[in-house]
N, CA, C and O atoms as a GROMACS GRO file, in nm:
protein
  620
    1UNK      N    1   0.086  -0.118   0.000
    1UNK     CA    2   0.000   0.000   0.000
    1UNK      C    3   0.089   0.123   0.000
    1UNK      O    4   0.195   0.124   0.063
    2UNK      N    5   0.046   0.225  -0.070
    2UNK     CA    6   0.119   0.351  -0.079
    2UNK      C    7   0.023   0.463  -0.042
    2UNK      O    8  -0.098   0.441  -0.030
    3UNK      N    9   0.076   0.583  -0.024
    3UNK     CA   10  -0.005   0.698   0.016
    3UNK      C   11   0.023   0.817  -0.076
    3UNK      O   12   0.138   0.850  -0.104
    4UNK      N   13  -0.084   0.881  -0.122
    4UNK     CA   14  -0.071   1.003  -0.201
    4UNK      C   15  -0.030   1.116  -0.108
    4UNK      O   16  -0.102   1.147  -0.012
    5UNK      N   17   0.084   1.177  -0.135
    5UNK     CA   18   0.138   1.284  -0.052
    5UNK      C   19   0.093   1.420  -0.102
    5UNK      O   20   0.062   1.509  -0.022
    6UNK      N   21   0.090   1.439  -0.234
    6UNK     CA   22   0.056   1.570  -0.289
    6UNK      C   23  -0.010   1.556  -0.426
    6UNK      O   24   0.022   1.465  -0.503
    7UNK      N   25  -0.102   1.648  -0.454
    7UNK     CA   26  -0.166   1.665  -0.584
    7UNK      C   27  -0.134   1.808  -0.627
    7UNK      O   28  -0.166   1.903  -0.556
    8UNK      N   29  -0.071   1.823  -0.744
    8UNK     CA   30  -0.026   1.955  -0.788
    8UNK      C   31  -0.075   1.985  -0.930
    8UNK      O   32  -0.074   1.898  -1.016
    9UNK      N   33  -0.116   2.109  -0.951
    9UNK     CA   34  -0.172   2.152  -1.079
    9UNK      C   35  -0.102   2.280  -1.122
    9UNK      O   36  -0.075   2.369  -1.041
   10UNK      N   37  -0.073   2.289  -1.250
   10UNK     CA   38  -0.015   2.411  -1.306
   10UNK      C   39  -0.085   2.446  -1.436
   10UNK      O   40  -0.113   2.359  -1.517
   11UNK      N   41  -0.113   2.574  -1.455
   11UNK     CA   42  -0.184   2.616  -1.575
   11UNK      C   43  -0.090   2.675  -1.681
   11UNK      O   44  -0.134   2.704  -1.792
   12UNK      N   45   0.038   2.692  -1.647
   12UNK     CA   46   0.133   2.752  -1.739
   12UNK      C   47   0.259   2.666  -1.744
   12UNK      O   48   0.318   2.635  -1.640
   13UNK      N   49   0.301   2.626  -1.866
   13UNK     CA   50   0.427   2.553  -1.879
   13UNK      C   51   0.540   2.642  -1.832
   13UNK      O   52   0.534   2.764  -1.842
   14UNK      N   53   0.643   2.579  -1.780
   14UNK     CA   54   0.762   2.648  -1.728
   14UNK      C   55   0.740   2.711  -1.591
   14UNK      O   56   0.833   2.772  -1.538
   15UNK      N   57   0.622   2.700  -1.533
   15UNK     CA   58   0.598   2.746  -1.397
   15UNK      C   59   0.584   2.623  -1.308
   15UNK      O   60   0.540   2.518  -1.355
   16UNK      N   61   0.620   2.635  -1.180
   16UNK     CA   62   0.597   2.522  -1.090
   16UNK      C   63   0.447   2.496  -1.075
   16UNK      O   64   0.365   2.585  -1.096
   17UNK      N   65   0.414   2.375  -1.039
   17UNK     CA   66   0.274   2.340  -1.014
   17UNK      C   67   0.242   2.372  -0.868
   17UNK      O   68   0.331   2.370  -0.782
   18UNK      N   69   0.117   2.400  -0.839
   18UNK     CA   70   0.075   2.437  -0.704
   18UNK      C   71   0.003   2.320  -0.638
   18UNK      O   72  -0.084   2.258  -0.699
   19UNK      N   73   0.037   2.290  -0.512
   19UNK     CA   74  -0.034   2.184  -0.439
   19UNK      C   75  -0.181   2.220  -0.419
   19UNK      O   76  -0.215   2.336  -0.398
   20UNK      N   77  -0.265   2.119  -0.425
   20UNK     CA   78  -0.410   2.136  -0.407
   20UNK      C   79  -0.458   2.037  -0.300
   20UNK      O   80  -0.395   1.935  -0.274
   21UNK      N   81  -0.571   2.071  -0.238
   21UNK     CA   82  -0.632   1.981  -0.140
   21UNK      C   83  -0.701   1.864  -0.210
   21UNK      O   84  -0.727   1.760  -0.149
   22UNK      N   85  -0.731   1.884  -0.339
   22UNK     CA   86  -0.799   1.779  -0.416
   22UNK      C   87  -0.771   1.803  -0.563
   22UNK      O   88  -0.757   1.917  -0.608
   23UNK      N   89  -0.764   1.694  -0.638
   23UNK     CA   90  -0.754   1.702  -0.782
   23UNK      C   91  -0.860   1.612  -0.843
   23UNK      O   92  -0.901   1.514  -0.782
   24UNK      N   93  -0.903   1.646  -0.964
   24UNK     CA   94  -1.001   1.563  -1.031
   24UNK      C   95  -0.938   1.505  -1.158
   24UNK      O   96  -0.902   1.578  -1.250
   25UNK      N   97  -0.926   1.374  -1.159
   25UNK     CA   98  -0.873   1.303  -1.275
   25UNK      C   99  -0.989   1.274  -1.370
   25UNK      O  100  -1.091   1.219  -1.329
   26UNK      N  101  -0.972   1.313  -1.495
   26UNK     CA  102  -1.076   1.297  -1.595
   26UNK      C  103  -1.033   1.188  -1.693
   26UNK      O  104  -0.925   1.195  -1.752
   27UNK      N  105  -1.116   1.088  -1.710
   27UNK     CA  106  -1.085   0.973  -1.795
   27UNK      C  107  -1.045   1.019  -1.936
   27UNK      O  108  -1.115   1.096  -2.001
   28UNK      N  109  -0.929   0.968  -1.980
   28UNK     CA  110  -0.882   0.997  -2.114
   28UNK      C  111  -0.827   1.138  -2.132
   28UNK      O  112  -0.784   1.174  -2.242
   29UNK      N  113  -0.828   1.218  -2.028
   29UNK     CA  114  -0.785   1.358  -2.040
   29UNK      C  115  -0.666   1.389  -1.950
   29UNK      O  116  -0.562   1.432  -1.998
   30UNK      N  117  -0.682   1.368  -1.818
   30UNK     CA  118  -0.575   1.399  -1.724
   30UNK      C  119  -0.629   1.467  -1.600
   30UNK      O  120  -0.744   1.447  -1.561
   31UNK      N  121  -0.544   1.546  -1.538
   31UNK     CA  122  -0.579   1.618  -1.417
   31UNK      C  123  -0.640   1.752  -1.457
   31UNK      O  124  -0.573   1.836  -1.517
   32UNK      N  125  -0.766   1.772  -1.424
   32UNK     CA  126  -0.837   1.893  -1.466
   32UNK      C  127  -0.765   2.018  -1.417
   32UNK      O  128  -0.722   2.026  -1.302
   33UNK      N  129  -0.752   2.116  -1.506
   33UNK     CA  130  -0.687   2.241  -1.474
   33UNK      C  131  -0.538   2.242  -1.498
   33UNK      O  132  -0.474   2.347  -1.489
   34UNK      N  133  -0.480   2.126  -1.529
   34UNK     CA  134  -0.336   2.120  -1.552
   34UNK      C  135  -0.303   2.139  -1.700
   34UNK      O  136  -0.375   2.090  -1.787
   35UNK      N  137  -0.196   2.210  -1.726
   35UNK     CA  138  -0.154   2.241  -1.862
   35UNK      C  139  -0.124   2.116  -1.946
   35UNK      O  140  -0.132   2.122  -2.068
   36UNK      N  141  -0.089   2.006  -1.882
   36UNK     CA  142  -0.055   1.884  -1.957
   36UNK      C  143  -0.174   1.792  -1.981
   36UNK      O  144  -0.160   1.690  -2.048
   37UNK      N  145  -0.290   1.826  -1.926
   37UNK     CA  146  -0.409   1.744  -1.951
   37UNK      C  147  -0.437   1.741  -2.100
   37UNK      O  148  -0.423   1.842  -2.169
   38UNK      N  149  -0.477   1.625  -2.150
   38UNK     CA  150  -0.512   1.611  -2.290
   38UNK      C  151  -0.393   1.593  -2.382
   38UNK      O  152  -0.406   1.608  -2.504
   39UNK      N  153  -0.277   1.562  -2.327
   39UNK     CA  154  -0.156   1.553  -2.409
   39UNK      C  155  -0.118   1.408  -2.442
   39UNK      O  156  -0.001   1.371  -2.431
   40UNK      N  157  -0.213   1.330  -2.482
   40UNK     CA  158  -0.182   1.195  -2.530
   40UNK      C  159  -0.151   1.094  -2.421
   40UNK      O  160  -0.226   1.080  -2.325
   41UNK      N  161  -0.039   1.024  -2.437
   41UNK     CA  162  -0.003   0.912  -2.349
   41UNK      C  163   0.054   0.954  -2.214
   41UNK      O  164   0.076   0.868  -2.129
   42UNK      N  165   0.078   1.083  -2.192
   42UNK     CA  166   0.148   1.123  -2.071
   42UNK      C  167   0.088   1.247  -2.003
   42UNK      O  168   0.162   1.339  -1.970
   43UNK      N  169  -0.042   1.251  -1.983
   43UNK     CA  170  -0.099   1.374  -1.928
   43UNK      C  171  -0.076   1.394  -1.778
   43UNK      O  172  -0.092   1.505  -1.727
   44UNK      N  173  -0.040   1.288  -1.706
   44UNK     CA  174  -0.020   1.297  -1.562
   44UNK      C  175   0.123   1.254  -1.529
   44UNK      O  176   0.170   1.152  -1.578
   45UNK      N  177   0.190   1.335  -1.446
   45UNK     CA  178   0.327   1.301  -1.406
   45UNK      C  179   0.331   1.266  -1.257
   45UNK      O  180   0.252   1.317  -1.178
   46UNK      N  181   0.424   1.179  -1.222
   46UNK     CA  182   0.432   1.129  -1.085
   46UNK      C  183   0.578   1.116  -1.044
   46UNK      O  184   0.663   1.072  -1.121
   47UNK      N  185   0.604   1.155  -0.920
   47UNK     CA  186   0.733   1.127  -0.856
   47UNK      C  187   0.708   1.048  -0.729
   47UNK      O  188   0.610   1.071  -0.658
   48UNK      N  189   0.797   0.954  -0.702
   48UNK     CA  190   0.792   0.881  -0.574
   48UNK      C  191   0.852   0.972  -0.467
   48UNK      O  192   0.954   1.036  -0.490
   49UNK      N  193   0.790   0.977  -0.352
   49UNK     CA  194   0.841   1.060  -0.241
   49UNK      C  195   0.984   1.018  -0.205
   49UNK      O  196   1.065   1.102  -0.167
   50UNK      N  197   1.013   0.890  -0.216
   50UNK     CA  198   1.146   0.840  -0.182
   50UNK      C  199   1.254   0.902  -0.272
   50UNK      O  200   1.363   0.934  -0.225
   51UNK      N  201   1.223   0.919  -0.401
   51UNK     CA  202   1.320   0.978  -0.493
   51UNK      C  203   1.340   1.127  -0.464
   51UNK      O  204   1.452   1.178  -0.474
   52UNK      N  205   1.232   1.195  -0.428
   52UNK     CA  206   1.243   1.336  -0.393
   52UNK      C  207   1.326   1.351  -0.266
   52UNK      O  208   1.415   1.436  -0.260
   53UNK      N  209   1.299   1.269  -0.164
   53UNK     CA  210   1.373   1.276  -0.037
   53UNK      C  211   1.522   1.248  -0.057
   53UNK      O  212   1.606   1.313   0.004
   54UNK      N  213   1.553   1.151  -0.141
   54UNK     CA  214   1.693   1.119  -0.170
   54UNK      C  215   1.764   1.240  -0.232
   54UNK      O  216   1.875   1.275  -0.194
   55UNK      N  217   1.697   1.303  -0.328
   55UNK     CA  218   1.758   1.418  -0.395
   55UNK      C  219   1.771   1.537  -0.299
   55UNK      O  220   1.870   1.610  -0.305
   56UNK      N  221   1.672   1.557  -0.211
   56UNK     CA  222   1.681   1.664  -0.112
   56UNK      C  223   1.804   1.646  -0.024
   56UNK      O  224   1.875   1.743   0.006
   57UNK      N  225   1.829   1.524   0.016
   57UNK     CA  226   1.946   1.494   0.100
   57UNK      C  227   2.075   1.524   0.024
   57UNK      O  228   2.170   1.577   0.081
   58UNK      N  229   2.079   1.490  -0.106
   58UNK     CA  230   2.198   1.511  -0.187
   58UNK      C  231   2.227   1.660  -0.209
   58UNK      O  232   2.343   1.702  -0.205
   59UNK      N  233   2.122   1.741  -0.231
   59UNK     CA  234   2.143   1.882  -0.264
   59UNK      C  235   2.139   1.974  -0.143
   59UNK      O  236   2.186   2.087  -0.149
   60UNK      N  237   2.084   1.925  -0.032
   60UNK     CA  238   2.083   2.004   0.090
   60UNK      C  239   1.974   2.110   0.100
   60UNK      O  240   1.985   2.201   0.181
   61UNK      N  241   1.869   2.100   0.018
   61UNK     CA  242   1.756   2.192   0.031
   61UNK      C  243   1.628   2.119  -0.005
   61UNK      O  244   1.630   2.016  -0.072
   62UNK      N  245   1.516   2.176   0.041
   62UNK     CA  246   1.385   2.113   0.020
   62UNK      C  247   1.338   2.129  -0.124
   62UNK      O  248   1.366   2.229  -0.190
   63UNK      N  249   1.268   2.029  -0.170
   63UNK     CA  250   1.202   2.030  -0.301
   63UNK      C  251   1.052   2.016  -0.274
   63UNK      O  252   0.999   1.905  -0.272
   64UNK      N  253   0.984   2.130  -0.254
   64UNK     CA  254   0.842   2.125  -0.217
   64UNK      C  255   0.755   2.066  -0.328
   64UNK      O  256   0.790   2.074  -0.445
   65UNK      N  257   0.642   2.006  -0.290
   65UNK     CA  258   0.552   1.947  -0.390
   65UNK      C  259   0.518   2.046  -0.502
   65UNK      O  260   0.483   2.161  -0.477
   66UNK      N  261   0.530   1.997  -0.626
   66UNK     CA  262   0.497   2.076  -0.744
   66UNK      C  263   0.614   2.151  -0.804
   66UNK      O  264   0.609   2.191  -0.920
   67UNK      N  265   0.720   2.170  -0.726
   67UNK     CA  266   0.832   2.252  -0.776
   67UNK      C  267   0.908   2.183  -0.889
   67UNK      O  268   0.978   2.249  -0.965
   68UNK      N  269   0.894   2.052  -0.901
   68UNK     CA  270   0.963   1.977  -1.007
   68UNK      C  271   0.870   1.948  -1.124
   68UNK      O  272   0.902   1.864  -1.209
   69UNK      N  273   0.757   2.016  -1.129
   69UNK     CA  274   0.657   2.005  -1.236
   69UNK      C  275   0.579   1.874  -1.232
   69UNK      O  276   0.519   1.835  -1.333
   70UNK      N  277   0.578   1.807  -1.118
   70UNK     CA  278   0.504   1.682  -1.105
   70UNK      C  279   0.360   1.708  -1.061
   70UNK      O  280   0.333   1.804  -0.989
   71UNK      N  281   0.269   1.621  -1.107
   71UNK     CA  282   0.130   1.630  -1.064
   71UNK      C  283   0.105   1.558  -0.934
   71UNK      O  284   0.032   1.607  -0.847
   72UNK      N  285   0.166   1.441  -0.919
   72UNK     CA  286   0.142   1.359  -0.801
   72UNK      C  287   0.273   1.321  -0.735
   72UNK      O  288   0.374   1.296  -0.802
   73UNK      N  289   0.271   1.318  -0.603
   73UNK     CA  290   0.383   1.262  -0.525
   73UNK      C  291   0.322   1.151  -0.441
   73UNK      O  292   0.227   1.172  -0.366
   74UNK      N  293   0.380   1.031  -0.454
   74UNK     CA  294   0.328   0.915  -0.381
   74UNK      C  295   0.440   0.852  -0.301
   74UNK      O  296   0.550   0.831  -0.352
   75UNK      N  297   0.412   0.820  -0.176
   75UNK     CA  298   0.507   0.754  -0.087
   75UNK      C  299   0.473   0.605  -0.080
   75UNK      O  300   0.357   0.568  -0.066
   76UNK      N  301   0.575   0.522  -0.089
   76UNK     CA  302   0.555   0.378  -0.069
   76UNK      C  303   0.540   0.296  -0.196
   76UNK      O  304   0.511   0.177  -0.187
   77UNK      N  305   0.560   0.356  -0.312
   77UNK     CA  306   0.556   0.279  -0.437
   77UNK      C  307   0.691   0.210  -0.458
   77UNK      O  308   0.794   0.262  -0.413
   78UNK      N  309   0.692   0.096  -0.525
   78UNK     CA  310   0.820   0.033  -0.560
   78UNK      C  311   0.902   0.125  -0.650
   78UNK      O  312   0.846   0.212  -0.716
   79UNK      N  313   1.031   0.106  -0.651
   79UNK     CA  314   1.120   0.191  -0.730
   79UNK      C  315   1.093   0.180  -0.879
   79UNK      O  316   1.096   0.280  -0.951
   80UNK      N  317   1.067   0.059  -0.926
   80UNK     CA  318   1.042   0.040  -1.069
   80UNK      C  319   0.900  -0.009  -1.091
   80UNK      O  320   0.860  -0.115  -1.043
   81UNK      N  321   0.824   0.071  -1.164
   81UNK     CA  322   0.688   0.034  -1.202
   81UNK      C  323   0.688   0.012  -1.352
   81UNK      O  324   0.706   0.107  -1.428
   82UNK      N  325   0.669  -0.111  -1.397
   82UNK     CA  326   0.671  -0.135  -1.541
   82UNK      C  327   0.555  -0.066  -1.612
   82UNK      O  328   0.451  -0.039  -1.554
   83UNK      N  329   0.577  -0.039  -1.740
   83UNK     CA  330   0.472   0.015  -1.823
   83UNK      C  331   0.350  -0.077  -1.814
   83UNK      O  332   0.363  -0.199  -1.822
   84UNK      N  333   0.233  -0.017  -1.798
   84UNK     CA  334   0.110  -0.095  -1.785
   84UNK      C  335   0.064  -0.111  -1.641
   84UNK      O  336  -0.050  -0.152  -1.618
   85UNK      N  337   0.150  -0.080  -1.543
   85UNK     CA  338   0.110  -0.089  -1.403
   85UNK      C  339  -0.009   0.002  -1.377
   85UNK      O  340  -0.014   0.115  -1.426
   86UNK      N  341  -0.105  -0.047  -1.300
   86UNK     CA  342  -0.224   0.030  -1.266
   86UNK      C  343  -0.214   0.083  -1.123
   86UNK      O  344  -0.175   0.010  -1.032
   87UNK      N  345  -0.250   0.209  -1.103
   87UNK     CA  346  -0.259   0.270  -0.971
   87UNK      C  347  -0.405   0.300  -0.944
   87UNK      O  348  -0.472   0.363  -1.025
   88UNK      N  349  -0.455   0.254  -0.829
   88UNK     CA  350  -0.596   0.270  -0.794
   88UNK      C  351  -0.612   0.356  -0.669
   88UNK      O  352  -0.536   0.344  -0.573
   89UNK      N  353  -0.714   0.444  -0.673
   89UNK     CA  354  -0.741   0.537  -0.565
   89UNK      C  355  -0.878   0.506  -0.505
   89UNK      O  356  -0.961   0.445  -0.572
   90UNK      N  357  -0.903   0.547  -0.380
   90UNK     CA  358  -1.032   0.515  -0.315
   90UNK      C  359  -1.155   0.564  -0.392
   90UNK      O  360  -1.261   0.502  -0.382
   91UNK      N  361  -1.143   0.672  -0.467
   91UNK     CA  362  -1.257   0.727  -0.541
   91UNK      C  363  -1.296   0.640  -0.661
   91UNK      O  364  -1.401   0.662  -0.721
   92UNK      N  365  -1.212   0.544  -0.695
   92UNK     CA  366  -1.234   0.464  -0.815
   92UNK      C  367  -1.147   0.508  -0.931
   92UNK      O  368  -1.146   0.443  -1.036
   93UNK      N  369  -1.074   0.616  -0.914
   93UNK     CA  370  -0.982   0.662  -1.018
   93UNK      C  371  -0.874   0.556  -1.040
   93UNK      O  372  -0.824   0.495  -0.946
   94UNK      N  373  -0.838   0.537  -1.168
   94UNK     CA  374  -0.734   0.441  -1.204
   94UNK      C  375  -0.641   0.507  -1.305
   94UNK      O  376  -0.685   0.560  -1.407
   95UNK      N  377  -0.512   0.503  -1.275
   95UNK     CA  378  -0.409   0.554  -1.364
   95UNK      C  379  -0.328   0.436  -1.416
   95UNK      O  380  -0.314   0.334  -1.348
   96UNK      N  381  -0.274   0.450  -1.537
   96UNK     CA  382  -0.188   0.346  -1.594
   96UNK      C  383  -0.054   0.408  -1.632
   96UNK      O  384  -0.048   0.510  -1.699
   97UNK      N  385   0.055   0.343  -1.587
   97UNK     CA  386   0.190   0.389  -1.620
   97UNK      C  387   0.212   0.367  -1.770
   97UNK      O  388   0.194   0.256  -1.821
   98UNK      N  389   0.251   0.475  -1.839
   98UNK     CA  390   0.279   0.465  -1.982
   98UNK      C  391   0.427   0.480  -2.013
   98UNK      O  392   0.474   0.437  -2.119
   99UNK      N  393   0.502   0.542  -1.921
   99UNK     CA  394   0.643   0.567  -1.949
   99UNK      C  395   0.716   0.602  -1.820
   99UNK      O  396   0.660   0.665  -1.731
  100UNK      N  397   0.843   0.561  -1.812
  100UNK     CA  398   0.929   0.604  -1.702
  100UNK      C  399   1.032   0.701  -1.759
  100UNK      O  400   1.100   0.670  -1.856
  101UNK      N  401   1.042   0.818  -1.698
  101UNK     CA  402   1.136   0.918  -1.745
  101UNK      C  403   1.100   0.970  -1.882
  101UNK      O  404   0.992   0.945  -1.934
  102UNK      N  405   1.193   1.044  -1.939
  102UNK     CA  406   1.172   1.098  -2.073
  102UNK      C  407   1.274   1.038  -2.167
  102UNK      O  408   1.383   0.997  -2.127
  103UNK      N  409   1.238   1.033  -2.293
  103UNK     CA  410   1.329   0.981  -2.394
  103UNK      C  411   1.450   1.074  -2.405
  103UNK      O  412   1.436   1.195  -2.389
  104UNK      N  413   1.569   1.020  -2.431
  104UNK     CA  414   1.690   1.102  -2.436
  104UNK      C  415   1.681   1.219  -2.535
  104UNK      O  416   1.737   1.326  -2.509
  105UNK      N  417   1.613   1.200  -2.645
  105UNK     CA  418   1.606   1.306  -2.747
  105UNK      C  419   1.501   1.412  -2.714
  105UNK      O  420   1.492   1.514  -2.782
  106UNK      N  421   1.422   1.389  -2.610
  106UNK     CA  422   1.315   1.481  -2.576
  106UNK      C  423   1.367   1.591  -2.482
  106UNK      O  424   1.423   1.560  -2.377
  107UNK      N  425   1.349   1.718  -2.518
  107UNK     CA  426   1.401   1.825  -2.433
  107UNK      C  427   1.321   1.837  -2.303
  107UNK      O  428   1.201   1.811  -2.300
  108UNK      N  429   1.390   1.876  -2.200
  108UNK     CA  430   1.325   1.906  -2.073
  108UNK      C  431   1.392   2.032  -2.019
  108UNK      O  432   1.503   2.026  -1.966
  109UNK      N  433   1.326   2.144  -2.033
  109UNK     CA  434   1.389   2.271  -2.001
  109UNK      C  435   1.353   2.325  -1.864
  109UNK      O  436   1.411   2.424  -1.820
  110UNK      N  437   1.258   2.262  -1.794
  110UNK     CA  438   1.214   2.314  -1.665
  110UNK      C  439   1.302   2.258  -1.553
  110UNK      O  440   1.334   2.139  -1.553
  111UNK      N  441   1.339   2.343  -1.458
  111UNK     CA  442   1.408   2.295  -1.339
  111UNK      C  443   1.375   2.387  -1.222
  111UNK      O  444   1.331   2.500  -1.241
  112UNK      N  445   1.397   2.337  -1.104
  112UNK     CA  446   1.381   2.414  -0.981
  112UNK      C  447   1.519   2.421  -0.916
  112UNK      O  448   1.572   2.320  -0.870
  113UNK      N  449   1.575   2.539  -0.914
  113UNK     CA  450   1.709   2.559  -0.858
  113UNK      C  451   1.810   2.463  -0.922
  113UNK      O  452   1.902   2.414  -0.856
  114UNK      N  453   1.790   2.437  -1.050
  114UNK     CA  454   1.879   2.348  -1.124
  114UNK      C  455   1.845   2.200  -1.113
  114UNK      O  456   1.916   2.116  -1.168
  115UNK      N  457   1.739   2.166  -1.042
  115UNK     CA  458   1.700   2.026  -1.021
  115UNK      C  459   1.581   1.988  -1.107
  115UNK      O  460   1.486   2.064  -1.119
  116UNK      N  461   1.587   1.870  -1.166
  116UNK     CA  462   1.471   1.813  -1.236
  116UNK      C  463   1.482   1.660  -1.225
  116UNK      O  464   1.586   1.602  -1.255
  117UNK      N  465   1.374   1.598  -1.182
  117UNK     CA  466   1.372   1.453  -1.162
  117UNK      C  467   1.285   1.379  -1.262
  117UNK      O  468   1.308   1.261  -1.287
  118UNK      N  469   1.185   1.445  -1.319
  118UNK     CA  470   1.093   1.375  -1.410
  118UNK      C  471   1.166   1.305  -1.525
  118UNK      O  472   1.128   1.192  -1.558
  119UNK      N  473   1.267   1.365  -1.587
  119UNK     CA  474   1.332   1.296  -1.700
  119UNK      C  475   1.400   1.165  -1.663
  119UNK      O  476   1.415   1.078  -1.749
  120UNK      N  477   1.441   1.150  -1.537
  120UNK     CA  478   1.517   1.030  -1.500
  120UNK      C  479   1.440   0.931  -1.414
  120UNK      O  480   1.444   0.811  -1.441
  121UNK      N  481   1.368   0.979  -1.312
  121UNK     CA  482   1.300   0.886  -1.221
  121UNK      C  483   1.150   0.908  -1.214
  121UNK      O  484   1.080   0.841  -1.138
  122UNK      N  485   1.099   1.001  -1.293
  122UNK     CA  486   0.956   1.027  -1.293
  122UNK      C  487   0.880   0.924  -1.375
  122UNK      O  488   0.938   0.849  -1.454
  123UNK      N  489   0.750   0.922  -1.355
  123UNK     CA  490   0.660   0.836  -1.431
  123UNK      C  491   0.554   0.922  -1.497
  123UNK      O  492   0.515   1.027  -1.445
  124UNK      N  493   0.508   0.875  -1.612
  124UNK     CA  494   0.399   0.941  -1.683
  124UNK      C  495   0.285   0.841  -1.697
  124UNK      O  496   0.308   0.722  -1.719
  125UNK      N  497   0.162   0.892  -1.683
  125UNK     CA  498   0.046   0.804  -1.676
  125UNK      C  499  -0.071   0.860  -1.756
  125UNK      O  500  -0.077   0.979  -1.787
  126UNK      N  501  -0.163   0.770  -1.789
  126UNK     CA  502  -0.290   0.809  -1.847
  126UNK      C  503  -0.400   0.776  -1.747
  126UNK      O  504  -0.380   0.696  -1.655
  127UNK      N  505  -0.516   0.838  -1.765
  127UNK     CA  506  -0.629   0.816  -1.675
  127UNK      C  507  -0.726   0.718  -1.741
  127UNK      O  508  -0.787   0.749  -1.843
  128UNK      N  509  -0.738   0.599  -1.682
  128UNK     CA  510  -0.831   0.498  -1.733
  128UNK      C  511  -0.971   0.516  -1.674
  128UNK      O  512  -1.071   0.492  -1.741
  129UNK      N  513  -0.976   0.558  -1.548
  129UNK     CA  514  -1.104   0.586  -1.481
  129UNK      C  515  -1.086   0.713  -1.400
  129UNK      O  516  -0.987   0.729  -1.329
  130UNK      N  517  -1.180   0.803  -1.412
  130UNK     CA  518  -1.170   0.931  -1.343
  130UNK      C  519  -1.216   0.924  -1.199
  130UNK      O  520  -1.276   0.826  -1.155
  131UNK      N  521  -1.187   1.031  -1.126
  131UNK     CA  522  -1.229   1.042  -0.987
  131UNK      C  523  -1.144   1.144  -0.914
  131UNK      O  524  -1.042   1.190  -0.964
  132UNK      N  525  -1.189   1.179  -0.794
  132UNK     CA  526  -1.116   1.274  -0.711
  132UNK      C  527  -1.000   1.204  -0.641
  132UNK      O  528  -1.011   1.088  -0.603
  133UNK      N  529  -0.890   1.277  -0.625
  133UNK     CA  530  -0.775   1.227  -0.550
  133UNK      C  531  -0.733   1.335  -0.451
  133UNK      O  532  -0.735   1.454  -0.482
  134UNK      N  533  -0.695   1.291  -0.331
  134UNK     CA  534  -0.661   1.383  -0.224
  134UNK      C  535  -0.536   1.336  -0.151
  134UNK      O  536  -0.516   1.215  -0.136
  135UNK      N  537  -0.452   1.428  -0.105
  135UNK     CA  538  -0.341   1.387  -0.020
  135UNK      C  539  -0.394   1.304   0.096
  135UNK      O  540  -0.496   1.337   0.157
  136UNK      N  541  -0.324   1.196   0.127
  136UNK     CA  542  -0.368   1.104   0.231
  136UNK      C  543  -0.437   0.981   0.176
  136UNK      O  544  -0.450   0.881   0.247
  137UNK      N  545  -0.483   0.986   0.050
  137UNK     CA  546  -0.547   0.868  -0.010
  137UNK      C  547  -0.450   0.751  -0.013
  137UNK      O  548  -0.331   0.767  -0.040
  138UNK      N  549  -0.503   0.633   0.016
  138UNK     CA  550  -0.425   0.510  -0.002
  138UNK      C  551  -0.425   0.475  -0.150
  138UNK      O  552  -0.527   0.488  -0.217
  139UNK      N  553  -0.311   0.431  -0.199
  139UNK     CA  554  -0.296   0.396  -0.340
  139UNK      C  555  -0.251   0.251  -0.347
  139UNK      O  556  -0.154   0.212  -0.282
  140UNK      N  557  -0.322   0.172  -0.427
  140UNK     CA  558  -0.279   0.034  -0.451
  140UNK      C  559  -0.233   0.024  -0.595
  140UNK      O  560  -0.271   0.107  -0.678
  141UNK      N  561  -0.152  -0.075  -0.625
  141UNK     CA  562  -0.105  -0.093  -0.762
  141UNK      C  563  -0.119  -0.238  -0.802
  141UNK      O  564  -0.114  -0.329  -0.718
  142UNK      N  565  -0.137  -0.258  -0.931
  142UNK     CA  566  -0.146  -0.392  -0.990
  142UNK      C  567  -0.054  -0.395  -1.110
  142UNK      O  568  -0.055  -0.304  -1.193
  143UNK      N  569   0.024  -0.498  -1.119
  143UNK     CA  570   0.120  -0.511  -1.229
  143UNK      C  571   0.052  -0.563  -1.354
  143UNK      O  572  -0.048  -0.634  -1.345
  144UNK      N  573   0.107  -0.528  -1.470
  144UNK     CA  574   0.051  -0.584  -1.593
  144UNK      C  575   0.076  -0.734  -1.596
  144UNK      O  576   0.180  -0.780  -1.550
  145UNK      N  577  -0.017  -0.810  -1.650
  145UNK     CA  578  -0.001  -0.955  -1.658
  145UNK      C  579   0.120  -0.990  -1.742
  145UNK      O  580   0.140  -0.938  -1.851
  146UNK      N  581   0.201  -1.081  -1.688
  146UNK     CA  582   0.318  -1.127  -1.761
  146UNK      C  583   0.436  -1.033  -1.752
  146UNK      O  584   0.544  -1.065  -1.803
  147UNK      N  585   0.420  -0.917  -1.686
  147UNK     CA  586   0.529  -0.822  -1.675
  147UNK      C  587   0.615  -0.849  -1.555
  147UNK      O  588   0.580  -0.932  -1.471
  148UNK      N  589   0.728  -0.781  -1.545
  148UNK     CA  590   0.814  -0.800  -1.429
  148UNK      C  591   0.749  -0.743  -1.304
  148UNK      O  592   0.663  -0.656  -1.312
  149UNK      N  593   0.789  -0.792  -1.190
  149UNK     CA  594   0.740  -0.738  -1.064
  149UNK      C  595   0.816  -0.609  -1.036
  149UNK      O  596   0.928  -0.590  -1.085
  150UNK      N  597   0.757  -0.517  -0.955
  150UNK     CA  598   0.829  -0.394  -0.922
  150UNK      C  599   0.966  -0.427  -0.866
  150UNK      O  600   0.980  -0.516  -0.782
  151UNK      N  601   1.066  -0.356  -0.914
  151UNK     CA  602   1.202  -0.377  -0.868
  151UNK      C  603   1.278  -0.478  -0.951
  151UNK      O  604   1.400  -0.489  -0.937
  152UNK      N  605   1.209  -0.552  -1.037
  152UNK     CA  606   1.276  -0.649  -1.126
  152UNK      C  607   1.293  -0.588  -1.264
  152UNK      O  608   1.212  -0.506  -1.308
  153UNK      N  609   1.397  -0.628  -1.330
  153UNK     CA  610   1.418  -0.581  -1.466
  153UNK      C  611   1.323  -0.653  -1.559
  153UNK      O  612   1.284  -0.768  -1.535
  154UNK      N  613   1.286  -0.586  -1.664
  154UNK     CA  614   1.201  -0.648  -1.768
  154UNK      C  615   1.281  -0.743  -1.853
  154UNK      O  616   1.402  -0.758  -1.835
  155UNK      N  617   1.213  -0.809  -1.948
  155UNK     CA  618   1.283  -0.905  -2.033
  155UNK      C  619   1.388  -0.841  -2.120
  155UNK      O  620   1.455  -0.910  -2.197
   0.00000   0.00000   0.00000
């Protein structure tokens, strides 16, 4: 079991996202009000709290929710979530992992004090079922059939 730590929304690219008390995931679209909603296979971005905490320790300063352009911060997820992994929220919302990090040829120009984690350890997801999500929500995950378990390398 994992816990949703933060839900963040931004309406302008190149600006940090702002934490919210609640977000609404819209099926096939993304997080309502966010600039990346409706952008194909990757409308929702996610960072694991563990990766953020590790980087905070390395750089010696806080990385507040949303400052790295992420929509969701979740604590307690495995380090590696294979493509196809499903994340389920109490409201019935379901997200599916579509990609880990960004492709090497894809530019990523946003950073917070020179830091950016989405290109390397972030996840991108689509919304299979909509619903409200709130910090404190328990999050469960299900692996794609036949895929590697979290933390295992794929074929």
